[in-house]
Structures are given as structure tokens and as C-alpha cells.
N, C-alpha and C positions, 0 to 999 in steps of 0.2 A: 392577637389577628385574626380577622374571621375566616372563613372556610372561602369566602368571595374575595376577598383581599388574596389569600391563598393561592387560588386559581387564578388570577388576575397575576400575579408576581408570576407564577411559572409560567403564565401563556407569554407573557411581556418578555420573560427572559427567552424562552423559544425563539420569539418573534425576533429580538436582538441579534441570536446565533444567524439566523437566517439572512435577516437585511442588510444589518450592519455589518459583521463580521463573514459574511458570505459563505459561513461554510459547507461543504456536502452534505445531502441528504443521511448520507449514512451517519456522519458526526455527528451533526444534530440529533439523531436517533438513539446513536450511543450516547451522547449527554443526557439526554431525556430519559432515558434508560433509570443511566444512576442516580439521578437526580428524584423521580419516582421511588426509587427504592432506598431512597435514606430520608425520603418526607414518611415512609410508609414506617421507617423506624424511628422517626420521632413521634407519629403517632401514637405506635406500639408505647411508647414510653409515657403518651399525654404531653409532649412538650411542644410549644410554639415554634414555628419557626423562628421566629424575631424574638424568641427566650433562649434559642441551643445556646449552650456553654463549649468550652474548648473540651471539658472533659465527656460530653456527649459526641462529639467527634472522636475523639480516642477509641469510646468504644464501639462507636460502628466499625472503623477500621480496624480496630481488634478482632470485630465478628468474620470480617472480611479475610482476616489472616487467615480464618479454619477450612476456607474452600477455595481462595485465588490466588495466581500466582502475583508476585509482587510488580509485574511491570502491568497487572487487570488491576492493582489498588491504588499505583500510582497514578491511573488514569482517571479513576473514581476522583482522586483528591485532585487533581486537577478540576474538575467537574465543579464540587464544591467549591472551591476556591473562585472561580472562575461567575457562579453564581451569587456568593456573597458581595462578591463586591460589585456586581454589579446591582443588586438588593439593595447596597448599602448607598450608591452613587443617586439611585430611584428614590429614596427615603423608606424602604418600606423594611428596614430593619437600620437600627442605633448603631450596630457592631457590629464587625467581620469576625467571628469567632473563628478562624481558618489563619488566622494571623500567624500564630504562634504553632501551627501545627505540623510537624514533623513529616517530611515523606519516607518512607523506610528504605533504605540504600538499597540501589540497584547495581549487580553485577551485568555489563552488558555481556552478552556473549556474542563470540565473534560470528560475523555471519558465516550460512555455510555456501560454498563457491565450488563452479566444477574447475577440472581441471584443464587446458586445453582443449587436448587429445579427447578427454571425455565428452567435452562441448561439439566437436566432429563426429563421435560416433552416436552423440545422440542426434545431430543433425544427417545423420546418412541413415538414419533409421524407417523414415516415408517411405511406402515406393511411390516415384514420380511418374511412374505409365497411369496412374490413376485419379480420379478429380480428388477422391478424398485425398491421397497422399501430398499429391500438390499441394493442396490446400494446408494441412499438415504443418510440413516444410515451409512451408512460406511465412505462419505465424512463427516459427520456432526462429526462423533466419529473423524475424524483424522484431521479435523479442530480445532474442542476443544482440543484435544491430543498434537496437536504440535503448533498452533496460526499461522499458514500459513495464509501470504496474498492467496486471491480470486484466481488469475492469476497464483499462485506457484502451487497451489492444482487444479487446472485445466488441468494445464500443465504436472503432474506429469509422469513421464514414468515408468511403470513397473521395471526396471530396477535400478530404484533409489530408492527402498524399499528393505530393508534386514529385514525380519521378523526373521529372526535367529540370530541379531544380536541385534533388537529392534532400530531401526535408519532410517529414511528415509534422503537424499539427496536432495538439492534444490537449483537451482540458483535464488537469490534475486535480488536486485535491485544493479543497476551498473555492472551487470553480476560476482557477488561474489557468490562462492557455501558457504554451510555450512551444519552440519549435526544435526540434531534435533530429540530426543529420539522421541519412537512413543506410546508408553507405550503399556503394556500389551493388554488391553481392545480392543482398537482401532487394533492393531496388528491380533486381535482375528476375528474381523470384516473384515479387509484387506483380512486375508487367508479364510476367507466362500466366500467372493463376488469374491474373482480370482477363487474358484473352483466352487461355485455354479451359480453367478449370470453371472460375466464376458463373460464366453461363450453364452451364452443366446444372447447378446449385439454385439457377433462376427460372429454370427449364418451367416451374408451375406458379411463377408471379409474375408479374410485370415489370416489376422494379423495385429495389430496397436501397436506401443509402447508409447501408452499413458495407464495409468493406469485407469482413469475413462471413461466409453463412453454412448454416446447416444442410443437410438431403433436403430439410423441408423446405428449405430459400428463407428463415428468418436467421436472425442474428446470432451467431455461436455466443453460447453462455459460460461463465466463469468454469462452472462446474464441468459442464464437456470438458473444454481445454484442460481442467485439472486432470481430467481421466485417462487423455488421451496422452498428455504429457509423465504421465506415470508409465503408461503404455509403455513409451516408446522407452523410456529409463530401464524397464526392466530390457529391454530387447538390448539396449547398448550395455547392459551391465553396471548398471548403476541405480539399481535400487535402492530404497530407502535411506533417500536423502535428497531426492529431487521433486521439485514444484515449479511452475512459472517464478516463484519466488528466488526460488534460486538460479533462475537463469539473469536474473535481472540482477542480484550480488555479483554473479560470473561478469557480468557485465562492466560495472563499479571498478571491481577488484584487477581485471585483466587490464582497465584502461588505466590506471592508477600506476600498475607495474610495469606497466611499458613507456612511462611518464607523462601521464598526461596530466593538466593542470587541476587543483582540487577543486576551486571554482566551476572550472566549465562541465565537473562531473555533478557538481552539485546543481548544475542550470539545468544539464541534460536528464537528469535524475526526478527534476522537481521537489528537491529540497527546500523548504523555509529557512529553513538552518542551517550553516555549514558544518556542526556539531556531528549533525545527525549523519553528515557526508563521511566524519573525519574516522566513523569505526572502519572505513576499508583502508584506512592509514594505518590502522591497526594490524588488518589482517594483514601487510604487505611487509610491516615491520617481524609478525609471527613466521610468517614464510622465510623471510631474508634466516632469519633463528634456524630455522629446519636445514634450508641451504649451507648454513654454515656447521654447522653440526655435523650434518653427512658428508661435508667434501673439505672441511680443514681438519690438515695432521695435527693438529694441536687440541681439538674443540672435545 
């Protein structure tokens, strides 16, 4: 396989990820990095892409074990399998060396979540008498009420929130749109924020499509929201295990513990596969075991 053919195959695959599979830019970039690393590995070995054997891939994965977690290695294996499937179907290679490549076993850790009383302490942290405090409280309320990913939260547009209907619309992974209930309390905070606080952040700009803004009137960033969440967590005495994603885990865990349907939670979280959502049922079972052990007289 010539250098030109290898470049064309790689670029065609990246186009396939974007156009046909509709993956998000972040996911496409992750696949791209994984494959560039693999191609560099083959180049070091002086092995052509269409000549790679199972033992080459096995050595590549073994090398990854020296510096990466099991979950990261699994993602790279998924990237390789997808890439070779594409190459095989498009005639770039005559065989798929990933067919018998085994994935390392992954012990799925239970997601970290907050107890309801911890959530309440966290939400009470911001000072509602200030524009910043009202904004922060509103963002935390919306995150816990909807289970959004932090990227979905900070990229939320004003037009995507319907207070009258009590829903918000968001674009999740793979550019898939979904509707999520907002909840009365979160809706009240969004309404108050838009009337009382958001104009303060807009004072230096004519307008902005984004709902949550910084002091300068630009959209809130993931990094800034991460930092303010940690600060409020410390203030609430829950330092060490808090992140925006923990609130997403808490949202799902508390819904299931209170009898929500698993598929409804799957839709609200935007999970493509219900097996991803099922991890929260394990959380509920573990919680039941702890309650049983604590309170049953013969436990």
C-alpha cells in the first residue's frame, strides 16, 4: 500500500465517521488520534496497513497496557475494529486482523453520586443576592434536574428552553437531539436568572444566543463551570468526589431509586444503549444492600 493510498484510506474513514455515522467532533478527533498512534506504531515496525497481522495488533495493545487504563485501551480497540471494518468493506485490505483481537476485561466501577441531602447543601451554596450567585445556582439546578452532560449545559441556547412547556432541547453525542423535562424548581430559577441576572452579563454585548454567560458576556466554559462546582462542593463539605458529571450520576440514581422507568432515564440521559444506563441499577442494588446490612437485625 502506497503512502497516497494510506492517506486516502485514512481521510475516507474520517469522512465516514462525520458524514455517515454522524459522530461529534470530539469523538471523531478521539478516533483520529487513536488511529494515528496505531499507524505510527506500524511505521516503526515497517509493516504496511494492509499487511498487519493479529500479532501486530496484540503487540500494540500490550504496549498500551504499560501506560493506559483498561477503559482507554478498550476505546482504542473499538477504534481499530471500526477502522478495519471500513477498510475491508471499501477494498483497502483483504482481511480484518481485529476479528480475533480480544478486549481486556473491564471491571465497571459504580458511578459516584451524591446523597439527596448533599445535593441540597450544594444547591444552597451560591449567594442568590448577586448576579453570579443566581447564575451558578441556576446552572446547578438545571444540571441536577435534567442530567445533562456539562458540555450540553454550557452550550445551551436561550431558544432551546421552553419554560411554558417545562422542557429543554439539547444536542447530545452523535448530534442526536432530545427533549428533557426541566422540573418546576429549575424552571423557576431559569426564569429568575433570565430576568434578573442574565442582563447583567449582557451589559457589554448587544446579544448572545447562549443561556449561561460569563462576566464578559461570552458563553460559560466547561473549565469554568467545573471550577465553580468544585468550589461550591468544598463549601458544602463534599470535597473530593464532586464534579459536574457526579450531578448527572446523582440525577439518574435518584430517579431510579424513586421508581423511574429505566428506559425513560435512558432517553433523558441520551444513552444510545440501555446497557449504559443499567449501571445505575447496580448502584441501587448496592445501596439496598447497605441499608439492609445497617438496619436488619440479622444482617
